[in-house]
Every structure is written in structure tokens, then in C-alpha cells.
VOPAGU-2260 file (C-alpha; in pm, 1 decimal, decimal comma):
REM VOPAGU-2260
SITE   aa  ch    i         X         Y         Z
SITE  MET   A    0    9933,1   17984,5    5352,4
SITE  ARG   A    1    9614,4   18181,9    5324,8
SITE  LEU   A    2    9257,6   18099,2    5400,0
SITE  LEU   A    3    8951,6   18185,9    5225,8
SITE  GLN   A    4    8579,3   18114,6    5249,2
SITE  TYR   A    5    8373,1   18026,6    4959,1
SITE  ARG   A    6    8031,3   17998,5    4872,6
SITE  ASN   A    7    7868,7   17847,9    4543,6
SITE  ASP   A    8    7562,9   17963,5    4366,4
SITE  ALA   A    9    7368,0   17695,6    4544,1
SITE  GLY   A   10    7460,7   17854,5    4864,8
SITE  GLN   A   11    7679,1   17583,6    4978,2
SITE  ARG   A   12    8009,4   17684,5    5152,9
SITE  ARG   A   13    8374,5   17568,8    5149,3
SITE  VAL   A   14    8706,3   17686,0    5328,4
SITE  ILE   A   15    9005,2   17737,7    5057,6
SITE  ALA   A   16    9359,0   17698,6    5113,7
SITE  ALA   A   17    9603,1   17881,9    4933,9
SITE  ASP   A   18   10002,1   17880,1    4890,6
SITE  ALA   A   19   10263,5   17940,4    4629,0
SITE  GLU   A   20   10140,7   17613,7    4486,3
SITE  GLY   A   21    9795,2   17737,4    4410,6
SITE  ALA   A   22    9468,0   17733,3    4588,1
SITE  ALA   A   23    9228,0   17450,9    4664,8
SITE  PHE   A   24    8922,2   17340,9    4867,8
SITE  VAL   A   25    9013,1   17182,0    5222,6
SITE  GLY   A   26    8815,8   16857,1    5249,7
SITE  GLY   A   27    8521,6   16821,1    5413,3
SITE  VAL   A   28    8487,6   17176,0    5626,9
SITE  GLU   A   29    8248,9   17439,7    5547,1
SITE  THR   A   30    8407,7   17755,0    5760,9
SITE  THR   A   31    8720,9   17900,4    5879,4
SITE  LEU   A   32    8568,8   17889,1    6232,6
SITE  ALA   A   33    8493,6   17511,4    6207,2
SITE  LEU   A   34    8847,8   17439,5    6106,1
SITE  ALA   A   35    9013,2   17670,3    6370,1
SITE  SER   A   36    8787,7   17459,2    6622,3
SITE  GLU   A   37    8898,4   17176,4    6502,5
SITE  ALA   A   38    9272,0   17244,1    6531,7
SITE  ILE   A   39    9245,0   17394,0    6888,3
SITE  ALA   A   40    9056,1   17052,1    7004,3
SITE  ALA   A   41    9329,8   16852,8    6834,8
SITE  GLY   A   42    9617,4   17077,5    6962,0
SITE  VAL   A   43    9767,8   17144,3    6619,8
SITE  GLY   A   44    9793,0   17464,6    6409,9
SITE  LEU   A   45    9580,7   17564,1    6127,9
SITE  LEU   A   46    9872,5   17396,3    5860,1
SITE  GLU   A   47    9849,7   17083,9    6006,1
SITE  ALA   A   48    9478,9   17082,2    6027,8
SITE  VAL   A   49    9445,5   17166,7    5665,9
SITE  GLY   A   50    9692,7   16887,3    5613,6
SITE  ARG   A   51    9492,2   16631,2    5825,6
SITE  ARG   A   52    9228,3   16727,3    5614,3
SITE  GLY   A   53    9353,6   16726,1    5262,3
SITE  ARG   A   54    9285,1   16932,1    4978,2
SITE  ASP   A   55    9062,7   16881,2    4662,6
SITE  GLY   A   56    8970,0   17079,1    4349,3
SITE  THR   A   57    9174,4   17365,8    4225,8
SITE  VAL   A   58    9034,4   17721,0    4241,3
SITE  ASP   A   59    9104,0   18053,5    4044,2
SITE  LEU   A   60    9085,8   18303,1    4311,9
SITE  ARG   A   61    9028,4   18614,0    4110,8
SITE  GLU   A   62    8778,5   18468,5    3892,2
SITE  ALA   A   63    8576,3   18334,3    4235,0
SITE  LEU   A   64    8649,7   18680,6    4355,9
SITE  GLU   A   65    8492,5   18857,7    4057,0
SITE  ALA   A   66    8205,7   18651,4    4067,0
SITE  GLY   A   67    8127,7   18727,6    4425,5
SITE  ARG   A   68    8170,5   18368,4    4553,8
SITE  ILE   A   69    8445,4   18500,3    4834,2
SITE  LEU   A   70    8321,8   18576,6    5174,6
SITE  ALA   A   71    8513,9   18754,6    5461,7
SITE  PRO   A   72    8782,1   18507,5    5552,6
SITE  ILE   A   73    8593,2   18479,6    5921,8
SITE  ASP   A   74    8229,3   18514,5    6031,8
SITE  HIS   A   75    7990,5   18354,5    6330,3
SITE  ALA   A   76    7674,0   18168,8    6271,6
SITE  ASP   A   77    7560,2   18394,5    6570,7
SITE  PRO   A   78    7692,7   18783,9    6495,1
SITE  ALA   A   79    7635,7   18831,6    6873,6
SITE  HIS   A   80    7935,0   18644,0    6925,5
SITE  LEU   A   81    8170,9   18811,3    6702,2
SITE  ILE   A   82    8333,6   19104,0    6837,4
SITE  MET   A   83    8503,7   19382,1    6628,1
SITE  SER   A   84    8729,0   19627,8    6811,0
SITE  GLY   A   85    9067,1   19808,8    6737,1
SITE  THR   A   86    9335,5   20033,8    6845,2
SITE  GLY   A   87    9463,2   20359,4    6734,6
SITE  LEU   A   88    9774,1   20594,8    6703,0
SITE  THR   A   89    9972,8   20278,1    6686,5
SITE  HIS   A   90   10194,0   20355,0    6364,9
SITE  LEU   A   91   10487,1   20554,9    6320,0
SITE  GLY   A   92   10340,4   20866,9    6180,8
SITE  SER   A   93    9982,9   20797,0    6262,2
SITE  ALA   A   94    9968,2   21092,8    6504,5
SITE  GLU   A   95   10019,7   21347,6    6245,0
SITE  GLY   A   96    9668,6   21320,1    6047,0
SITE  ARG   A   97    9495,9   21287,1    6407,2
SITE  ASP   A   98    9670,2   21584,2    6552,3
SITE  LYS   A   99    9562,4   21796,4    6237,1
SITE  MET   A  100    9204,6   21692,2    6344,3
SITE  HIS   A  101    9236,5   21786,2    6723,9
SITE  ARG   A  102    9507,9   22066,1    6748,2
SITE  ASP   A  103    9238,8   22375,3    6710,7
SITE  ALA   A  104    9100,7   22226,3    7051,0
SITE  ALA   A  105    9427,7   22305,7    7204,0
SITE  ALA   A  106    9685,7   22573,9    7236,6
SITE  ALA   A  107    9949,0   22576,8    6983,6
SITE  ALA   A  108   10194,4   22527,9    7263,9
SITE  HIS   A  109   10030,3   22243,6    7412,0
SITE  GLN   A  110   10051,9   21883,9    7297,8
SITE  THR   A  111    9709,6   21723,8    7209,4
SITE  ASP   A  112    9579,2   21435,5    7388,7
SITE  SER   A  113    9654,5   21243,9    7077,5
SITE  MET   A  114   10016,3   21365,0    7026,7
SITE  ARG   A  115   10048,1   21255,8    7404,3
SITE  MET   A  116    9906,0   20914,8    7378,7
SITE  PHE   A  117   10109,0   20809,6    7058,0
SITE  LEU   A  118   10464,6   20946,4    7231,4
SITE  GLU   A  119   10346,7   20739,6    7554,6
SITE  GLY   A  120   10312,6   20471,0    7281,0
SITE  LEU   A  121   10633,6   20533,1    7100,1
SITE  GLU   A  122   10817,1   20524,4    7444,8
SITE  GLY   A  123   10649,6   20226,0    7579,9
SITE  GLY   A  124   10476,5   20024,4    7309,2
SITE  LYS   A  125   10696,3   19743,7    7258,6
SITE  PRO   A  126   10824,6   19634,9    7570,3
SITE  ALA   A  127   11088,0   19302,7    7639,9
SITE  PRO   A  128   10908,1   18977,3    7606,5
SITE  GLY   A  129   10742,5   18898,4    7933,6
SITE  GLN   A  130   10680,9   19262,6    8013,0
SITE  VAL   A  131   10360,3   19471,2    7987,8
SITE  GLY   A  132   10409,1   19775,0    7799,6
SITE  GLN   A  133   10185,0   20100,5    7732,8
SITE  GLN   A  134    9803,3   20051,6    7679,5
SITE  PRO   A  135    9687,3   20195,3    7351,4
SITE  GLU   A  136    9394,3   20390,4    7270,4
SITE  TRP   A  137    9132,4   20114,6    7223,1
SITE  PHE   A  138    8756,8   20118,9    7069,2
SITE  TYR   A  139    8481,1   19924,1    6997,2
SITE  LYS   A  140    8362,5   19870,5    6649,9
SITE  GLY   A  141    8027,9   19631,3    6710,7
SITE  ASP   A  142    7974,8   19298,2    6637,7
SITE  GLY   A  143    7967,9   19019,9    6364,4
SITE  SER   A  144    7645,3   19224,8    6211,9
SITE  HIS   A  145    7899,6   19507,7    6104,2
SITE  LEU   A  146    8131,7   19284,0    5905,9
SITE  VAL   A  147    8161,5   19328,3    5570,4
SITE  GLY   A  148    8324,1   19105,7    5314,6
SITE  PRO   A  149    8532,1   19187,7    4984,6
SITE  GLY   A  150    8300,1   19351,7    4716,8
SITE  GLN   A  151    8020,4   19424,0    4941,5
SITE  PRO   A  152    7920,4   19787,1    4990,0
SITE  LEU   A  153    8034,4   19964,8    5313,2
SITE  THR   A  154    7745,0   20181,1    5399,9
SITE  MET   A  155    7740,3   20463,2    5643,7
SITE  PRO   A  156    7430,1   20527,1    5861,2
SITE  ALA   A  157    7211,5   20815,1    5721,0
SITE  PHE   A  158    7316,2   21034,6    6006,9
SITE  ALA   A  159    7708,3   20981,7    5943,4
SITE  ARG   A  160    7899,3   21310,2    5842,8
SITE  ASP   A  161    8143,5   21104,6    5653,2
SITE  GLY   A  162    8247,5   20757,3    5529,4
SITE  GLY   A  163    8633,5   20735,6    5535,7
SITE  GLU   A  164    8883,4   20440,2    5473,6
SITE  GLU   A  165    9153,0   20338,6    5708,6
SITE  PRO   A  166    9368,9   20078,5    5562,3
SITE  GLU   A  167    9523,1   19847,1    5798,0
SITE  LEU   A  168    9582,5   19501,5    5913,9
SITE  ALA   A  169    9331,7   19295,9    6171,6
SITE  GLY   A  170    9419,5   19042,8    6382,7
SITE  ILE   A  171    9157,7   18735,2    6387,9
SITE  TYR   A  172    9122,1   18534,0    6719,2
SITE  LEU   A  173    8894,7   18244,4    6848,7
SITE  ILE   A  174    8867,3   18190,2    7209,8
SITE  GLY   A  175    8938,4   17828,8    7304,9
SITE  PRO   A  176    8714,8   17610,7    7553,5
SITE  ASP   A  177    8951,3   17711,7    7859,4
SITE  GLY   A  178    8916,6   18105,8    7763,7
SITE  THR   A  179    9281,8   18101,6    7590,0
SITE  PRO   A  180    9251,9   18370,6    7280,0
SITE  TRP   A  181    9397,5   18186,5    6974,1
SITE  ARG   A  182    9509,4   18400,6    6686,7
SITE  LEU   A  183    9436,0   18264,9    6377,3
SITE  GLY   A  184    9617,6   18511,7    6155,1
SITE  LEU   A  185    9592,2   18872,1    5982,5
SITE  CYS   A  186    9365,4   19021,6    5742,5
SITE  LEU   A  187    9394,6   19318,8    5507,2
SITE  ALA   A  188    9082,8   19530,2    5638,7
SITE  ASN   A  189    8942,6   19891,9    5592,8
SITE  GLU   A  190    8866,0   20011,3    5934,9
SITE  PHE   A  191    8582,9   20247,2    5801,6
SITE  SER   A  192    8530,6   20549,3    5995,9
SITE  ASP   A  193    8352,3   20896,3    6031,0
SITE  HIS   A  194    8627,9   21132,9    6057,6
SITE  VAL   A  195    8415,2   21464,9    6035,0
SITE  THR   A  196    8221,4   21342,6    6369,7
SITE  GLU   A  197    8577,5   21268,8    6524,3
SITE  ARG   A  198    8733,0   21590,0    6430,1
SITE  HIS   A  199    8440,2   21793,8    6566,8
SITE  ASN   A  200    8544,5   21653,3    6929,0
SITE  TYR   A  201    8817,2   21391,4    6983,3
SITE  LEU   A  202    8570,8   21272,1    7275,9
SITE  TRP   A  203    8329,8   21176,1    6998,2
SITE  LEU   A  204    8575,4   20878,9    6883,7
SITE  ALA   A  205    8338,4   20637,1    6992,8
SITE  HIS   A  206    8059,4   20725,2    6770,9
SITE  SER   A  207    8313,2   20798,8    6486,1
SITE  LYS   A  208    8397,7   20418,5    6492,0
SITE  LEU   A  209    8065,2   20229,9    6532,4
SITE  ARG   A  210    8036,4   20141,9    6191,4
SITE  GLN   A  211    8079,5   19873,6    5968,3
SITE  ALA   A  212    8432,8   19732,5    5867,0
SITE  ALA   A  213    8561,6   19523,7    5577,9
SITE  LEU   A  214    8793,5   19251,4    5576,9
SITE  GLY   A  215    9010,1   19134,7    5276,9
SITE  PRO   A  216    8941,2   18778,3    5107,1
SITE  GLU   A  217    9254,6   18621,4    5277,9
SITE  LEU   A  218    9321,2   18521,4    5637,5
SITE  LEU   A  219    9716,1   18500,6    5638,1
SITE  VAL   A  220    9814,4   18231,1    5884,0
SITE  GLY   A  221   10188,8   18171,2    6013,4
SITE  PRO   A  222   10416,9   18438,5    6185,5
SITE  PRO   A  223   10306,2   18797,3    6088,5
SITE  PRO   A  224   10529,9   18949,8    5844,8
SITE  GLY   A  225   10718,7   19270,5    6012,8
SITE  ASP   A  226   10710,9   19515,5    5702,0
SITE  ILE   A  227   10410,2   19499,2    5513,7
SITE  ARG   A  228   10380,0   19770,0    5244,5
SITE  GLY   A  229   10070,3   19868,4    5016,3
SITE  HIS   A  230    9846,6   20100,9    4836,5
SITE  SER   A  231    9537,3   20282,8    4955,1
SITE  ARG   A  232    9286,1   20429,0    4678,4
SITE  ILE   A  233    8976,3   20589,5    4607,2
SITE  ARG   A  234    8801,2   20531,2    4262,8
SITE  ARG   A  235    8532,1   20784,6    4160,2
SITE  ASP   A  236    8363,3   20724,5    3827,9
SITE  GLY   A  237    8609,0   20465,5    3747,6
SITE  ALA   A  238    8906,4   20689,7    3773,5
SITE  ILE   A  239    9144,5   20743,2    4059,2
SITE  LEU   A  240    9064,8   21019,7    4276,0
SITE  TRP   A  241    9345,6   20936,6    4550,6
SITE  GLU   A  242    9601,1   20727,3    4592,4
SITE  LYS   A  243    9867,2   20665,8    4839,5
SITE  PRO   A  244   10108,8   20402,4    4976,9
SITE  PHE   A  245   10075,7   20285,8    5328,3
SITE  LEU   A  246   10309,1   20081,8    5569,7
SITE  THR   A  247   10220,3   19851,7    5839,3
SITE  GLY   A  248   10362,3   19555,1    6042,0
SITE  GLU   A  249   10552,6   19588,1    6360,2
SITE  ALA   A  250   10847,2   19740,4    6191,1
SITE  ASN   A  251   10632,4   20031,7    6108,9
SITE  MET   A  252   10447,6   20041,8    6457,0
SITE  SER   A  253   10503,1   20215,3    6743,2
SITE  HIS   A  254   10359,0   19910,9    6958,4
SITE  SER   A  255   10403,8   19538,1    6928,4
SITE  LEU   A  256   10089,0   19319,2    6825,8
SITE  ALA   A  257   10177,3   19120,7    7164,9
SITE  ASN   A  258   10174,1   19423,3    7361,1
SITE  LEU   A  259    9825,5   19536,3    7169,5
SITE  GLU   A  260    9647,6   19182,9    7193,3
SITE  HIS   A  261    9781,8   19198,2    7578,5
SITE  HIS   A  262    9565,3   19525,1    7650,2
SITE  HIS   A  263    9274,7   19371,8    7453,6
SITE  PHE   A  264    9244,1   19035,8    7584,0
SITE  LYS   A  265    9306,6   19121,6    7951,5
SITE  TYR   A  266    8955,9   19180,6    7997,1
SITE  ALA   A  267    8780,9   18892,5    8115,7
SITE  PRO   A  268    8443,7   18967,1    7861,3
SITE  PHE   A  269    8678,6   18933,3    7582,7
SITE  ARG   A  270    8787,0   18566,3    7677,1
SITE  ARG   A  271    8470,5   18422,4    7664,2
SITE  PRO   A  272    8518,5   18062,7    7519,5
SITE  GLY   A  273    8387,5   18010,9    7141,6
SITE  ASP   A  274    8360,0   18385,8    7065,4
SITE  VAL   A  275    8555,5   18543,0    6774,8
SITE  HIS   A  276    8721,2   18851,9    6785,2
SITE  VAL   A  277    8852,5   19073,6    6483,7
SITE  HIS   A  278    9077,0   19325,0    6632,2
SITE  PHE   A  279    9226,7   19643,7    6410,5
SITE  PHE   A  280    9560,9   19715,3    6453,4
SITE  GLY   A  281    9554,9   20080,3    6311,3
SITE  THR   A  282    9671,8   20262,9    6027,2
SITE  ALA   A  283    9881,5   20613,8    5945,2
SITE  THR   A  284    9721,0   20676,9    5622,9
SITE  LEU   A  285    9368,1   20873,0    5569,5
SITE  SER   A  286    9267,3   21036,1    5235,9
SITE  PHE   A  287    9083,3   21261,5    5490,2
SITE  ALA   A  288    9381,9   21397,8    5627,1
SITE  GLU   A  289    9459,6   21502,6    5256,4
SITE  GLY   A  290    9114,0   21699,3    5200,6
SITE  ILE   A  291    8931,5   21457,2    5033,9
SITE  ALA   A  292    8571,3   21428,9    5107,2
SITE  THR   A  293    8408,9   21061,4    4986,6
SITE  GLN   A  294    8050,9   21055,8    4856,1
SITE  PRO   A  295    7827,2   20746,3    4778,0
SITE  GLY   A  296    7948,2   20542,2    4486,7
SITE  ASP   A  297    8334,7   20579,0    4562,3
SITE  VAL   A  298    8512,4   20252,4    4547,7
SITE  PHE   A  299    8782,0   20192,8    4848,6
SITE  GLU   A  300    9062,9   19967,2    4696,3
SITE  ILE   A  301    9320,1   19824,0    4941,5
SITE  GLU   A  302    9620,6   19613,6    4862,7
SITE  ALA   A  303    9912,3   19487,2    5002,5
SITE  ALA   A  304   10152,0   19185,8    4989,1
SITE  PRO   A  305   10185,2   18918,7    5097,4
SITE  PHE   A  306    9820,0   18919,5    5048,6
SITE  THR   A  307    9746,2   18824,3    4681,8
SITE  LEU   A  308    9395,4   18960,6    4616,7
SITE  PRO   A  309    9286,1   19331,5    4684,1
SITE  LEU   A  310    8995,7   19446,0    4915,9
SITE  ARG   A  311    8735,7   19654,6    4716,6
SITE  ASN   A  312    8414,4   19825,3    4857,3
SITE  ALA   A  313    8178,6   20066,9    4752,7
SITE  LEU   A  314    8072,8   20344,8    4968,7
SITE  ARG   A  315    7699,0   20398,0    5007,7
SITE  ARG   A  316    7455,3   20602,6    5257,1
SITE  ASP   A  317    7172,3   20397,3    5466,4
SITE  GLY   A  318    6845,3   20593,6    5385,0
SITE  GLY   A  319    6662,8   20467,2    5692,3
SITE  ALA   A  320    6534,5   20659,3    5968,2
SITE  VAL   A  321    6675,6   20575,0    6326,5
SITE  MET   A  322    6435,3   20358,8    6535,5
SITE  PRO   A  323    6263,1   20559,3    6798,5
SITE  VAL   A  324    6241,8   20418,4    7133,1
SITE  ARG   A  325    5899,7   20340,1    7307,4
SITE  ALA   A  326    5798,3   20287,3    7634,6
SITE  LEU   A  327    5614,4   19963,2    7742,9
């Protein structure tokens, strides 16, 4: 099952449930967050929560997407209570692009810190059930104000040196009343970054990640697929500028999802009841690693089964100045 969030022209919101039989509105619920909160309180899964609510009225998903009525599949009325974060160097082959950016900073005879971290994850990132594996690289992306939905522009700040795509999966979580993190499902995502800034010095990774990020239209509910294969494209003036397949899912990763989740939620501030977490799981495919320099107006396009709808976002640059600090 896939869940989507819909808003009509009058601003009224609905949740859509979609499966092989079609797509329909979920009865009497306006947001994915409300549906998930209801499921946690009732001690049932999202599929059963939808069944209890029932479905009414069919929806043409592609038509709704093209009309701009499909929102990000998760959000929060208070953006401060939605936390975006992620992990890097988690995929087989993910060290190659990062290592290209960093190897000039180290002697050729020595491994870069990126390669060391990747190899440590490759060795210990998939522990046996009940055991704790190697911790991954971790970064903070921002709060709910940085969350972008399908069809919305991805905006790089005026001071940014690059705006580059990162096609990957994001895990969506809601912290229950007792502090338990509940995974609602997975989304297709574009974890947008500034790779020029990162390449200058890998210690600037944090600066490169404080950017917006986009979520695909659908929240995939249920057991995560182990092998997901998709395509990442950049279109310029309507034509394909760059295209490459990408692989994700645990079969193509050096870490298990459970290990990545453990090392995020082991921190008590990330288990605050009522908070939503969007956690990006990393990628091995970057146009930047192949010499592509994006520019405003380019359109990022990411698609992968079993998600049925693509994620498209145009790149734009913010022309605003940085707000100065004033003393009181």
C-alpha cells in the first residue's frame, strides 16, 4: 500500500490510499500524521487503520500530480517538530564518488577518511539481529521548513556554490507517546546537497547538507523492498542533460536499515513524542561525480519501482541576502 497527501483547489486536505486495485480517499482523515497517530493509539498498523476508516471516491494519481494537488506524503503543522537528517557512505559503490572529491586532500598512498568510513561500514554495517553494528556517517538536513514536495522547486541559497541531486530512499518515522520510534514507511527522495562546498573540504559536509530536500509523492507502507532500481535524470530546456540508473534497498547497501535506524534513534532528543523524522539513507549515484554542473531551471527527475509516480523538482536560486545579526 502507498499513502499520499492531497489538497484540493479550496485548500481542503485528504489522504489517499493506493494499491494494485486503484487509488481512493481514506475516509475522514486529513493528514498522514493524523492517520499514523490514530494507528499508534489503537495498536494497529497503517493498513488496518486505513481499513477501519474505509475508502471513498477514486483518484487519478497522475492527473492529481500534474495538477499540483499532491503534497509531500508527510509533514507537520509545526515545522520545528519535523526533523530531517541522513546518513552517507551507506551504499555499495558510494565511496567512489565521495573519494574522488576528497582524495586530493590526502596522499595517494593513504586511504581518505571517506574510504575508511565506507570500509568500516562494509565490514560491520549489517550486524546479526540483536547486535549493534558500525555507526555510519550522520548529518542534519534541517526541519520541516526545508521539506519540499513533488513539483515544488528545490532552492539553493544565494551563497551556495552548487545545487546537486542525490536520488535515494528516506525513512519516515513518528515518535509515539512513550518515545518509541515508529517507521511509517519509505519515500523516494532527492537529498539535495552542495557538492562543490563539500569537495573543497570534507569537514564542510555539514554546510553542504543544510539545504532543502524533496520527497516523492508516495509513502510505501509495509516491509521495505530489499532491491530497488530506478533512474535519475536532469532535464535542461526539456531535453535530457544527464541520466543514470541507481540502486538502493538493503541488498545494495553496506548498512542495514535497522543499523542506520539504531544509530539515529539512540539519541534521546530524537525520541521526543509527537515528532516526525525524515531520515535519508544515502546514495551511490551523483551527476556531480561525472562532471555535471547544474544551473537554475534544470529539472531533477527520479523514478523507481515499486513507487508508481516520479519525483520532479526544478532547481532555483534564492536571491535573498543573509539576515545580519544585531545586538540588543
